[in-house]
Backbone as CSV, one residue per row, in Angstrom:
resi,resn,N_x,N_y,N_z,CA_x,CA_y,CA_z,C_x,C_y,C_z
1,MET,94.430,125.497,168.082,93.465,125.525,166.990,92.158,124.957,167.488
2,THR,91.102,125.668,167.277,89.783,125.247,167.743,88.944,124.795,166.580
3,ASN,88.132,123.776,166.864,87.200,123.268,165.862,85.847,123.914,166.088
4,GLU,85.309,124.476,165.060,84.016,125.137,165.155,82.994,124.336,164.372
5,THR,81.944,123.940,165.058,80.888,123.161,164.409,79.857,124.110,163.806
6,LEU,79.593,123.917,162.519,78.629,124.758,161.817,77.227,124.210,162.006
7,SER,76.298,125.096,162.130,74.897,124.683,162.227,74.413,124.210,160.862
8,PRO,73.331,123.409,160.843,72.811,122.928,159.544,72.540,124.042,158.545
9,PRO,71.940,125.180,158.928,71.742,126.239,157.926,73.044,126.788,157.359
10,GLN,74.081,126.871,158.233,75.365,127.368,157.752,76.021,126.380,156.788
11,GLN,75.900,125.052,157.135,76.443,124.037,156.243,75.766,124.068,154.878
12,GLU,74.460,124.274,154.882,73.723,124.344,153.616,74.150,125.560,152.809
13,ALA,74.435,126.653,153.507,74.867,127.860,152.805,76.233,127.673,152.162
14,VAL,77.138,126.954,152.886,78.463,126.690,152.339,78.376,125.817,151.100
15,ARG,77.491,124.766,151.159,77.359,123.869,150.014,76.747,124.573,148.813
16,SER,75.845,125.489,149.076,75.138,126.144,147.966,75.888,127.341,147.398
17,ALA,77.040,127.723,148.019,77.771,128.894,147.526,78.241,128.724,146.092
18,PRO,78.878,127.581,145.704,79.275,127.426,144.300,78.076,127.445,143.364
19,GLU,76.952,126.829,143.810,75.769,126.813,142.961,75.231,128.214,142.769
20,ALA,75.361,129.052,143.797,74.895,130.432,143.655,75.732,131.180,142.644
21,GLY,77.057,130.899,142.662,77.905,131.553,141.682,77.541,131.148,140.271
22,ARG,77.282,129.825,140.086,76.882,129.388,138.765,75.524,129.950,138.406
23,GLY,74.648,130.044,139.378,73.317,130.572,139.107,73.359,132.019,138.669
24,SER,74.312,132.797,139.218,74.395,134.189,138.818,74.771,134.305,137.346
25,VAL,75.667,133.418,136.868,76.035,133.429,135.453,74.831,133.063,134.597
26,LEU,74.117,132.023,134.993,72.918,131.636,134.251,71.874,132.740,134.273
27,GLU,71.798,133.426,135.387,70.831,134.525,135.485,71.188,135.640,134.514
28,ILE,72.485,135.944,134.393,72.917,136.980,133.449,72.585,136.563,132.020
29,LEU,72.860,135.291,131.683,72.548,134.811,130.334,71.050,134.839,130.072
30,GLU,70.268,134.490,131.096,68.814,134.515,130.932,68.320,135.942,130.699
31,ARG,68.843,136.873,131.467,68.435,138.263,131.281,68.864,138.781,129.917
32,LEU,70.056,138.381,129.479,70.518,138.803,128.167,69.621,138.248,127.072
33,GLY,69.190,136.986,127.246,68.311,136.382,126.252,66.962,137.051,126.161
34,THR,66.428,137.506,127.323,65.126,138.166,127.312,65.180,139.531,126.630
35,VAL,66.372,140.043,126.362,66.502,141.311,125.656,66.885,141.086,124.194
36,VAL,67.876,140.211,123.954,68.394,140.021,122.603,67.359,139.365,121.695
37,VAL,66.675,138.337,122.191,65.718,137.612,121.351,64.573,138.512,120.878
38,PRO,63.919,139.283,121.760,62.868,140.190,121.243,63.389,141.205,120.240
39,VAL,64.604,141.721,120.457,65.183,142.672,119.506,65.353,142.016,118.139
40,ALA,65.907,140.791,118.122,66.147,140.106,116.858,64.837,139.773,116.143
41,VAL,63.824,139.325,116.884,62.535,138.988,116.268,61.894,140.228,115.662
42,ALA,61.926,141.346,116.379,61.331,142.579,115.867,62.073,143.083,114.632
43,VAL,63.410,143.044,114.655,64.181,143.476,113.491,63.896,142.569,112.300
44,TYR,63.747,141.272,112.535,63.442,140.322,111.459,62.105,140.657,110.798
45,ALA,61.091,140.962,111.620,59.780,141.306,111.071,59.840,142.563,110.210
46,LEU,60.564,143.564,110.684,60.675,144.810,109.921,61.606,144.663,108.732
47,LEU,62.568,143.722,108.807,63.465,143.496,107.668,62.685,142.972,106.477
48,TYR,61.707,142.097,106.715,60.889,141.595,105.598,60.081,142.736,104.984
49,MET,59.536,143.607,105.823,58.829,144.765,105.303,59.774,145.662,104.503
50,GLY,61.033,145.735,104.944,62.013,146.516,104.212,62.260,145.960,102.817
51,PHE,62.367,144.637,102.698,62.550,144.028,101.382,61.312,144.227,100.516
52,GLU,60.128,144.161,101.116,58.920,144.440,100.348,58.942,145.858,99.797
53,SER,59.386,146.811,100.617,59.458,148.203,100.170,60.505,148.370,99.078
54,VAL,61.652,147.679,99.215,62.712,147.787,98.214,62.220,147.286,96.861
55,TYR,61.643,146.090,96.842,61.211,145.527,95.562,59.960,146.212,95.031
56,ASP,59.149,146.783,95.919,58.009,147.561,95.456,58.468,148.796,94.688
57,THR,59.642,149.328,95.043,60.203,150.459,94.303,60.431,150.096,92.845
58,PHE,60.767,148.828,92.581,61.006,148.369,91.205,59.768,147.720,90.584
59,GLY,58.637,147.750,91.295,57.394,147.262,90.724,57.201,145.763,90.790
60,VAL,57.944,145.061,91.645,57.784,143.618,91.805,57.698,143.296,93.288
61,THR,57.394,142.042,93.596,57.336,141.580,94.978,58.594,140.765,95.284
62,PRO,58.937,140.591,96.554,60.094,139.742,96.886,59.931,138.314,96.361
63,ASP,58.708,137.780,96.358,58.489,136.416,95.857,58.836,136.311,94.377
64,GLN,58.511,137.331,93.586,58.835,137.310,92.167,60.330,137.324,91.930
65,ALA,61.082,137.879,92.867,62.543,137.920,92.748,63.216,136.762,93.474
66,GLY,62.432,135.807,93.970,62.998,134.638,94.638,63.436,134.884,96.062
67,ILE,62.929,135.942,96.694,63.279,136.250,98.076,62.247,135.613,98.988
68,THR,62.646,134.611,99.749,61.752,133.888,100.648,62.064,134.247,102.101
69,GLN,61.231,133.715,103.002,61.472,133.934,104.427,62.823,133.358,104.840
70,THR,63.173,132.213,104.279,64.465,131.599,104.602,65.622,132.484,104.159
71,THR,65.495,133.072,102.967,66.537,133.970,102.466,66.705,135.178,103.371
72,ILE,65.576,135.764,103.784,65.633,136.940,104.643,66.207,136.587,106.003
73,PHE,65.872,135.394,106.522,66.431,134.971,107.807,67.948,134.836,107.701
74,GLY,68.431,134.309,106.577,69.874,134.225,106.376,70.516,135.605,106.319
75,HIS,69.836,136.561,105.650,70.344,137.931,105.616,70.389,138.524,107.024
76,LEU,69.354,138.224,107.831,69.318,138.754,109.191,70.489,138.232,110.013
77,ILE,70.783,136.933,109.902,71.893,136.369,110.661,73.203,137.033,110.253
78,SER,73.399,137.218,108.944,74.619,137.872,108.476,74.714,139.299,108.995
79,THR,73.582,140.016,108.975,73.570,141.394,109.452,73.877,141.460,110.946
80,LEU,73.268,140.553,111.728,73.499,140.548,113.171,74.950,140.225,113.500
81,VAL,75.562,139.331,112.727,76.973,139.004,112.954,77.847,140.234,112.712
82,LEU,77.575,140.963,111.622,78.343,142.171,111.334,78.138,143.231,112.412
83,VAL,76.884,143.391,112.844,76.601,144.369,113.897,77.290,143.976,115.197
84,PHE,77.273,142.678,115.511,77.933,142.195,116.732,79.430,142.475,116.685
85,LEU,80.057,142.188,115.547,81.492,142.431,115.428,81.816,143.918,115.517
86,ALA,80.894,144.761,115.021,81.126,146.204,115.077,80.938,146.753,116.484
87,LEU,79.960,146.198,117.216,79.648,146.731,118.541,80.502,146.127,119.652
88,LEU,81.110,144.962,119.404,81.892,144.310,120.456,83.041,145.180,120.961
89,PRO,83.868,145.781,120.095,84.923,146.665,120.622,84.354,147.857,121.383
90,LEU,83.246,148.410,120.894,82.638,149.545,121.593,82.151,149.135,122.967
91,LEU,81.533,147.950,123.057,81.074,147.455,124.347,82.248,147.239,125.298
92,GLY,83.329,146.666,124.781,84.511,146.475,125.619,85.085,147.792,126.101
93,LEU,85.066,148.808,125.240,85.563,150.123,125.640,84.702,150.726,126.745
94,VAL,83.375,150.600,126.609,82.466,151.133,127.630,82.680,150.420,128.964
95,ILE,82.823,149.092,128.921,83.052,148.335,130.155,84.367,148.752,130.802
96,GLY,85.406,148.940,129.978,86.688,149.374,130.517,86.611,150.751,131.162
97,LEU,85.881,151.666,130.532,85.724,152.998,131.114,84.952,152.945,132.425
98,CYS,83.892,152.123,132.458,83.126,151.984,133.704,83.990,151.399,134.813
99,TRP,84.799,150.405,134.465,85.695,149.810,135.468,86.690,150.858,135.975
100,ALA,87.231,151.677,135.063,88.204,152.694,135.477,87.549,153.731,136.389
101,VAL,86.327,154.152,136.040,85.630,155.125,136.887,85.362,154.539,138.271
102,ASP,84.983,153.257,138.308,84.720,152.617,139.599,85.991,152.521,140.438
103,ARG,87.137,152.243,139.794,88.402,152.171,140.518,88.823,153.549,141.022
104,ILE,88.633,154.558,140.181,89.029,155.914,140.581,88.201,156.396,141.765
105,THR,86.919,156.078,141.752,86.029,156.508,142.846,86.040,155.539,144.018
106,ARG,86.930,154.516,143.968,87.055,153.532,145.035,85.732,152.827,145.336
107,GLY,85.047,152.454,144.274,83.819,151.679,144.412,82.561,152.490,144.585
108,ALA,82.682,153.810,144.716,81.490,154.641,144.926,80.567,154.607,143.709
109,ALA,81.142,154.606,142.496,80.322,154.573,141.284,79.537,153.274,141.193
110,GLY,80.181,152.153,141.522,79.480,150.870,141.484,78.369,150.801,142.508
111,ARG,78.633,151.313,143.707,77.588,151.306,144.723,76.420,152.204,144.326
112,ALA,76.735,153.346,143.706,75.661,154.237,143.252,74.833,153.579,142.158
113,LEU,75.499,152.867,141.249,74.771,152.183,140.181,73.868,151.091,140.739
114,ARG,74.388,150.311,141.692,73.559,149.263,142.307,72.374,149.871,143.051
115,TRP,72.597,151.015,143.690,71.504,151.670,144.421,70.421,152.120,143.449
116,VAL,70.847,152.667,142.297,69.861,153.117,141.303,69.100,151.931,140.728
117,ARG,69.804,150.816,140.469,69.139,149.646,139.886,68.109,149.057,140.834
118,GLU,68.367,149.165,142.138,67.426,148.611,143.110,66.172,149.463,143.262
119,LYS,66.214,150.705,142.829,65.060,151.583,142.935,64.145,151.376,141.729
120,PRO,62.837,151.219,141.945,61.948,150.904,140.823,61.751,152.055,139.843
121,TRP,61.699,153.287,140.330,61.408,154.403,139.439,62.515,154.669,138.423
122,PRO,63.804,154.708,138.825,64.849,154.902,137.804,64.870,153.789,136.758
123,ALA,64.680,152.539,137.189,64.662,151.432,136.224,63.483,151.566,135.268
124,ALA,62.314,151.948,135.806,61.142,152.142,134.951,61.368,153.293,133.976
125,ALA,62.005,154.367,134.442,62.282,155.507,133.565,63.248,155.110,132.448
126,ALA,64.260,154.306,132.784,65.198,153.854,131.755,64.497,152.989,130.713
127,GLY,63.607,152.072,131.177,62.864,151.240,130.242,61.948,152.053,129.342
128,ALA,61.287,153.059,129.920,60.393,153.907,129.127,61.182,154.713,128.098
129,ALA,62.365,155.200,128.490,63.186,155.975,127.555,63.655,155.105,126.389
130,LEU,64.096,153.871,126.680,64.531,152.981,125.608,63.365,152.580,124.711
131,SER,62.198,152.391,125.296,61.029,152.010,124.501,60.610,153.109,123.538
132,GLY,60.970,154.349,123.866,60.633,155.444,122.965,61.321,155.355,121.625
133,VAL,62.363,154.498,121.511,63.044,154.319,120.231,62.066,153.826,119.167
134,ALA,61.090,152.984,119.571,60.125,152.455,118.611,59.332,153.586,117.960
135,TYR,58.877,154.521,118.755,58.062,155.610,118.225,58.915,156.630,117.476
136,TRP,60.166,156.772,117.874,61.090,157.613,117.123,61.287,157.053,115.715
137,GLY,61.503,155.725,115.622,61.660,155.119,114.306,60.386,155.163,113.479
138,LEU,59.227,154.957,114.128,57.951,154.986,113.415,57.669,156.371,112.849
139,LEU,57.912,157.409,113.634,57.677,158.766,113.141,58.644,159.112,112.009
140,GLY,59.846,158.561,112.066,60.793,158.799,110.983,60.303,158.243,109.661
141,ILE,59.543,157.135,109.700,58.994,156.562,108.469,58.065,157.558,107.784
142,PHE,57.329,158.331,108.570,56.378,159.297,108.024,57.007,160.669,107.795
143,GLY,58.328,160.750,107.912,59.016,161.992,107.624,58.972,163.017,108.737
144,VAL,58.577,162.635,109.938,58.532,163.563,111.066,59.900,163.577,111.742
145,SER,60.422,164.740,112.026,61.739,164.845,112.651,61.788,166.090,113.524
146,GLY,62.872,166.203,114.297,63.070,167.392,115.101,62.282,167.387,116.392
147,THR,61.844,168.566,116.804,61.161,168.749,118.085,59.880,167.929,118.216
148,PRO,59.025,167.818,117.176,57.817,166.994,117.334,58.110,165.552,117.742
149,VAL,59.209,164.998,117.248,59.573,163.628,117.614,59.933,163.563,119.093
150,LEU,60.761,164.503,119.556,61.163,164.507,120.961,59.956,164.683,121.878
151,VAL,59.053,165.580,121.518,57.877,165.812,122.348,56.992,164.573,122.384
152,THR,56.773,163.950,121.235,55.921,162.758,121.176,56.516,161.607,121.967
153,VAL,57.812,161.362,121.777,58.468,160.264,122.486,58.448,160.504,123.993
154,ALA,58.731,161.746,124.416,58.718,162.059,125.844,57.320,161.909,126.429
155,ALA,56.295,162.347,125.706,54.924,162.236,126.208,54.504,160.781,126.344
156,ILE,54.827,159.968,125.358,54.477,158.548,125.430,55.217,157.873,126.581
157,GLY,56.503,158.199,126.738,57.277,157.584,127.804,56.770,157.953,129.187
158,VAL,56.445,159.222,129.397,56.034,159.683,130.725,54.606,159.279,131.053
159,PHE,53.678,159.485,130.115,52.264,159.299,130.421,51.736,157.893,130.115
160,CYS,52.436,157.136,129.272,51.909,155.839,128.850,52.743,154.642,129.303
161,LEU,54.035,154.836,129.552,54.903,153.701,129.846,55.519,153.738,131.237
162,LEU,55.736,154.899,131.805,56.473,154.999,133.063,55.764,154.285,134.202
163,VAL,54.488,154.586,134.426,53.762,153.967,135.543,53.569,152.466,135.342
164,PRO,53.155,151.984,134.142,53.072,150.525,133.963,54.397,149.815,134.209
165,PHE,55.503,150.391,133.743,56.802,149.769,133.981,57.144,149.782,135.478
166,ARG,56.760,150.845,136.183,56.994,150.904,137.631,56.224,149.805,138.339
167,LEU,54.987,149.544,137.932,54.198,148.487,138.551,54.764,147.104,138.232
168,LEU,55.315,146.941,137.027,55.905,145.655,136.672,57.142,145.347,137.501
169,ARG,57.854,146.376,137.970,59.065,146.163,138.747,58.788,145.566,140.124
170,ALA,57.527,145.438,140.505,57.194,144.930,141.836,57.362,143.419,141.937
171,TRP,57.374,142.681,140.813,57.482,141.220,140.847,58.600,140.770,139.912
172,PRO,59.260,139.655,140.230,60.302,139.142,139.333,59.786,138.864,137.923
173,SER,58.588,138.264,137.831,58.014,138.001,136.508,57.712,139.311,135.788
174,GLY,57.310,140.328,136.532,57.058,141.627,135.928,58.328,142.274,135.401
175,ARG,59.443,142.101,136.123,60.706,142.649,135.636,61.144,141.953,134.355
176,ALA,60.933,140.627,134.300,61.263,139.909,133.064,60.371,140.369,131.912
177,ALA,59.082,140.563,132.208,58.166,141.048,131.168,58.567,142.433,130.677
178,MET,59.044,143.288,131.597,59.481,144.619,131.199,60.697,144.552,130.287
179,ARG,61.633,143.641,130.583,62.804,143.494,129.717,62.395,143.022,128.326
180,ILE,61.475,142.064,128.266,61.038,141.553,126.965,60.330,142.646,126.173
181,LEU,59.430,143.375,126.834,58.696,144.436,126.151,59.637,145.545,125.686
182,THR,60.581,145.914,126.539,61.533,146.953,126.155,62.393,146.499,124.981
183,GLY,62.851,145.250,125.034,63.647,144.727,123.922,62.868,144.711,122.614
184,ALA,61.582,144.304,122.686,60.759,144.274,121.479,60.567,145.676,120.904
185,LEU,60.314,146.660,121.776,60.113,148.027,121.296,61.401,148.617,120.730
186,VAL,62.535,148.319,121.356,63.811,148.775,120.809,64.053,148.139,119.441
187,GLY,63.757,146.841,119.330,63.912,146.167,118.043,63.008,146.752,116.976
188,LEU,61.770,147.098,117.351,60.866,147.725,116.388,61.401,149.083,115.942
189,GLY,61.935,149.843,116.895,62.495,151.141,116.532,63.657,151.008,115.565
190,LEU,64.578,150.083,115.857,65.695,149.850,114.946,65.209,149.338,113.600
191,GLY,64.176,148.483,113.637,63.618,147.969,112.387,62.987,149.060,111.543
192,PHE,62.278,149.989,112.183,61.684,151.103,111.439,62.767,151.979,110.810
193,VAL,63.845,152.212,111.551,64.954,152.991,111.001,65.555,152.271,109.800
194,LEU,65.756,150.947,109.929,66.295,150.159,108.824,65.346,150.177,107.628
195,LEU,64.037,150.087,107.887,63.043,150.141,106.818,63.135,151.452,106.052
196,GLY,63.222,152.558,106.777,63.329,153.857,106.116,64.606,153.991,105.305
197,LEU,65.730,153.522,105.870,67.004,153.609,105.151,67.004,152.732,103.900
198,MET,66.407,151.530,103.995,66.347,150.643,102.834,65.478,151.242,101.734
199,THR,64.353,151.851,102.106,63.476,152.462,101.106,64.171,153.625,100.414
200,GLU,64.841,154.458,101.196,65.562,155.595,100.614,66.680,155.131,99.697
201,ALA,67.409,154.087,100.116,68.502,153.572,99.287,67.968,152.945,98.007
202,ALA,66.834,152.236,98.091,66.246,151.636,96.888,65.811,152.708,95.895
203,GLU,65.304,153.823,96.387,64.917,154.918,95.500,66.138,155.512,94.803
204,ASP,67.281,155.575,95.515,68.505,156.060,94.887,68.967,155.118,93.777
205,VAL,68.879,153.802,94.036,69.246,152.825,93.011,68.304,152.949,91.815
206,HIS,67.012,153.130,92.072,66.023,153.235,91.002,66.225,154.500,90.177
207,ASP,66.584,155.596,90.817,66.686,156.879,90.113,68.058,157.135,89.526
208,LYS,69.119,156.608,90.197,70.476,156.942,89.779,71.334,155.726,89.459
209,GLY,70.852,154.523,89.783,71.634,153.324,89.525,72.850,153.193,90.408
210,THR,72.821,153.825,91.587,73.968,153.801,92.492,73.899,152.587,93.414
211,SER,75.029,152.235,94.003,75.070,151.171,94.997,74.826,151.765,96.373
212,SER,74.499,150.908,97.331,74.151,151.386,98.670,74.739,150.455,99.717
213,PHE,75.435,151.051,100.690,75.982,150.257,101.789,74.868,149.687,102.662
214,VAL,73.780,150.454,102.823,72.659,149.981,103.646,72.052,148.725,103.044
215,LEU,71.799,148.741,101.730,71.227,147.559,101.082,72.204,146.395,101.114
216,MET,73.491,146.678,100.982,74.480,145.610,101.073,74.463,144.991,102.460
217,LEU,74.351,145.821,103.505,74.308,145.313,104.866,73.060,144.467,105.099
218,ALA,71.944,144.848,104.461,70.704,144.097,104.612,70.670,142.828,103.776
219,GLY,71.632,142.654,102.869,71.687,141.439,102.063,71.216,141.599,100.641
220,PHE,70.947,142.831,100.196,70.522,143.071,98.819,71.748,143.038,97.922
221,LYS,71.748,142.142,96.938,72.899,141.984,96.055,72.814,142.997,94.917
222,ASN,73.720,143.945,94.931,73.784,144.953,93.876,74.573,144.363,92.706
223,GLN,73.895,143.496,91.939,74.543,142.721,90.885,74.072,143.223,89.519
224,TRP,75.037,143.599,88.670,74.739,144.130,87.353,75.342,143.204,86.302
225,ALA,74.659,143.068,85.157,75.127,142.155,84.110,74.645,142.642,82.753
226,GLU,75.431,142.292,81.731,74.983,142.494,80.360,74.055,141.347,79.986
227,VAL,72.928,141.666,79.394,71.879,140.685,79.134,71.745,140.479,77.625
228,HIS,71.672,139.198,77.230,71.494,138.822,75.824,70.311,137.878,75.714
229,ASP,69.711,137.840,74.518,68.636,136.882,74.303,69.231,135.529,73.959
230,GLY,68.375,134.565,73.601,68.843,133.221,73.333,69.777,133.123,72.149
231,ASP,69.694,134.059,71.219,70.556,134.062,70.031,71.832,134.872,70.237
232,GLY,72.019,135.390,71.422,73.217,136.166,71.702,73.096,137.643,71.386
233,LYS,71.891,138.083,70.992,71.699,139.500,70.690,71.616,140.293,71.992
234,PRO,72.412,141.359,72.116,72.383,142.123,73.370,71.052,142.845,73.549
235,LEU,70.542,142.761,74.767,69.313,143.471,75.125,69.609,144.732,75.917
236,SER,70.721,144.711,76.645,71.098,145.859,77.467,72.056,146.747,76.697
237,ASN,71.525,147.423,75.666,72.364,148.248,74.811,72.919,149.470,75.539
238,ASP,72.262,149.878,76.596,72.670,151.094,77.305,73.449,150.759,78.583
239,GLY,74.124,149.630,78.584,74.891,149.246,79.769,74.273,148.040,80.454
240,ARG,74.799,147.723,81.601,74.331,146.558,82.334,72.971,146.801,82.970
241,TRP,72.249,145.701,83.189,70.986,145.736,83.914,71.220,145.231,85.339
242,LEU,70.451,145.751,86.256,70.494,145.287,87.636,69.706,143.981,87.745
243,VAL,70.361,142.938,88.258,69.693,141.637,88.421,68.985,141.643,89.778
244,LEU,67.660,141.751,89.744,66.890,141.785,90.988,66.695,140.394,91.581
245,GLY,66.709,139.354,90.746,66.537,137.994,91.258,65.974,137.086,90.197
246,GLN,65.657,135.876,90.600,65.061,134.912,89.694,64.155,133.980,90.474
247,ASP,63.051,133.596,89.839,62.119,132.670,90.481,61.128,132.188,89.432
248,GLY,60.729,130.919,89.552,59.728,130.380,88.643,60.161,130.343,87.194
249,GLY,61.464,130.171,86.936,61.950,130.095,85.571,62.127,131.431,84.893
250,SER,62.153,132.520,85.641,62.275,133.850,85.047,63.310,134.670,85.799
251,TYR,64.038,135.496,85.024,64.909,136.516,85.597,64.105,137.795,85.787
252,VAL,64.477,138.561,86.818,63.886,139.880,87.026,65.024,140.895,86.979
253,PHE,64.941,141.840,86.019,65.979,142.842,85.829,65.394,144.239,86.032
254,TYR,66.321,145.174,86.242,65.950,146.591,86.206,66.852,147.275,85.202
255,ASP,66.238,147.837,84.153,66.957,148.565,83.120,67.027,150.027,83.534
256,CYS,68.215,150.457,83.978,68.354,151.832,84.457,68.162,152.830,83.324
257,GLY,68.612,152.482,82.115,68.489,153.416,81.009,67.049,153.787,80.716
258,ARG,66.167,152.796,80.739,64.749,153.056,80.481,63.939,153.186,81.770
259,ALA,64.585,152.977,82.907,63.920,153.062,84.207,62.693,152.167,84.249
260,GLU,62.871,150.907,83.843,61.759,149.975,83.843,62.248,148.592,84.267
261,THR,61.334,147.825,84.824,61.635,146.462,85.262,61.296,145.492,84.139
262,VAL,62.193,144.539,83.910,62.044,143.578,82.817,62.065,142.174,83.397
263,ILE,61.105,141.352,82.990,61.052,139.938,83.395,61.211,139.095,82.139
264,ARG,62.216,138.232,82.132,62.496,137.393,80.965,62.662,135.944,81.389
265,PRO,62.284,134.996,80.503,62.474,133.569,80.816,63.951,133.212,80.848
266,ILE,64.315,132.338,81.765,65.721,131.982,81.935,66.277,131.288,80.699
267,GLU,65.479,130.390,80.067,65.994,129.615,78.951,66.262,130.478,77.720
268,ALA,65.707,131.688,77.665,65.906,132.565,76.512,66.774,133.762,76.876
269,THR,67.552,133.624,77.947,68.348,134.756,78.426,69.724,134.261,78.858
270,THR,70.737,134.987,78.464,72.095,134.705,78.916,72.686,135.980,79.520
271,LEU,73.550,135.783,80.516,74.182,136.908,81.212,75.682,136.871,80.989
272,SER,76.277,138.044,80.910,77.729,138.144,80.768,78.203,139.409,81.462
273,GLU,79.517,139.495,81.668,80.124,140.661,82.317,79.411,140.989,83.640
274,ILE,79.240,139.951,84.457,78.525,140.125,85.727,79.451,140.786,86.741
275,GLN,78.943,141.815,87.408,79.700,142.508,88.449,78.808,142.715,89.661
276,ILE,79.376,142.466,90.838,78.680,142.715,92.096,79.279,143.957,92.740
277,PHE,78.424,144.899,93.079,78.856,146.178,93.634,79.913,146.821,92.747
278,PRO,79.555,147.119,91.490,80.548,147.730,90.591,80.898,149.138,91.038
279,GLU,82.059,149.582,90.584,82.471,150.942,90.897,81.545,151.936,90.205
280,SER,81.332,153.052,90.897,80.421,154.064,90.367,80.972,154.651,89.069
281,GLU,80.091,154.814,88.108,80.470,155.384,86.822,80.217,156.889,86.774
282,GLY,80.042,157.502,87.922,79.772,158.933,87.955,78.281,159.203,88.047
283,ALA,77.962,160.476,88.149,76.562,160.866,88.302,75.772,160.533,87.038
284,ARG,74.616,159.934,87.200,73.747,159.625,86.088,72.315,159.578,86.591
285,THR,71.392,159.617,85.655,69.974,159.580,85.985,69.321,158.483,85.178
286,CYS,68.623,157.574,85.836,67.943,156.510,85.122,66.737,157.086,84.376
287,GLY,66.420,156.445,83.236,65.297,156.886,82.429,65.682,157.812,81.314
288,HIS,67.003,157.911,81.026,67.440,158.836,79.987,67.317,158.240,78.575
289,THR,67.131,156.909,78.505,67.035,156.263,77.202,65.573,156.103,76.809
290,PRO,65.156,156.527,75.622,63.754,156.363,75.232,63.389,154.892,75.075
291,GLY,62.124,154.574,75.368,61.704,153.182,75.277,61.522,152.714,73.854
């Protein structure tokens, strides 16, 4: 058995090997954070706009219904938790399929993926393609769909984002900036889609008094109640009213029968037969009761 003396650089490399392994984990978490945080911030900003659009459908503001920034932030956390739980099995399935493909190809797929990631142009193209989600969602808000959306997104990605993203790939700080920018644009795109879905669902509630899974996911409480005045006289003669919220000593209701929003003082109003997400009573149209 021979003793081999390591040179100082080799000894330093041996000592730093565990630290490199830990650093790779921290690096993955850091990269994940530079993507997840911008997505969440962008979705949060558009979620507030979504609530403004929802309550504007009923002729009030979120503040009048007691919806604050803190309330919306709580709704966002709940929504993100549900989305995470829904996407986690899908992510695990994708990872398992990638692992199986890599095993079947005896590592060729993994080497090809690493080769593509090291090349600046494919990475820049992927970032530009993902960033196009923002403009896809924005055009959807204005009712644009089909081929014009694809052409617009492709033109923006190729002529406006591809070369800047390629230049950013030249430096580590530039790659981090590209991840943050891409995450923010993806979050804006998802937020615009959510904004459009919330507005459409609010219009359905306003016109038909129906419940909506989209609004439930966003945190809108589809709560209906029979409303009485202080003497116990029923005010909602045509069924329950939708409770939009309360703030400043007042309830905010939506009377589907008359298709109008009603604001009443809390001390002169009592609620009964309260139901959250009631079962559908069949097709109906709000505004059928004369005022």
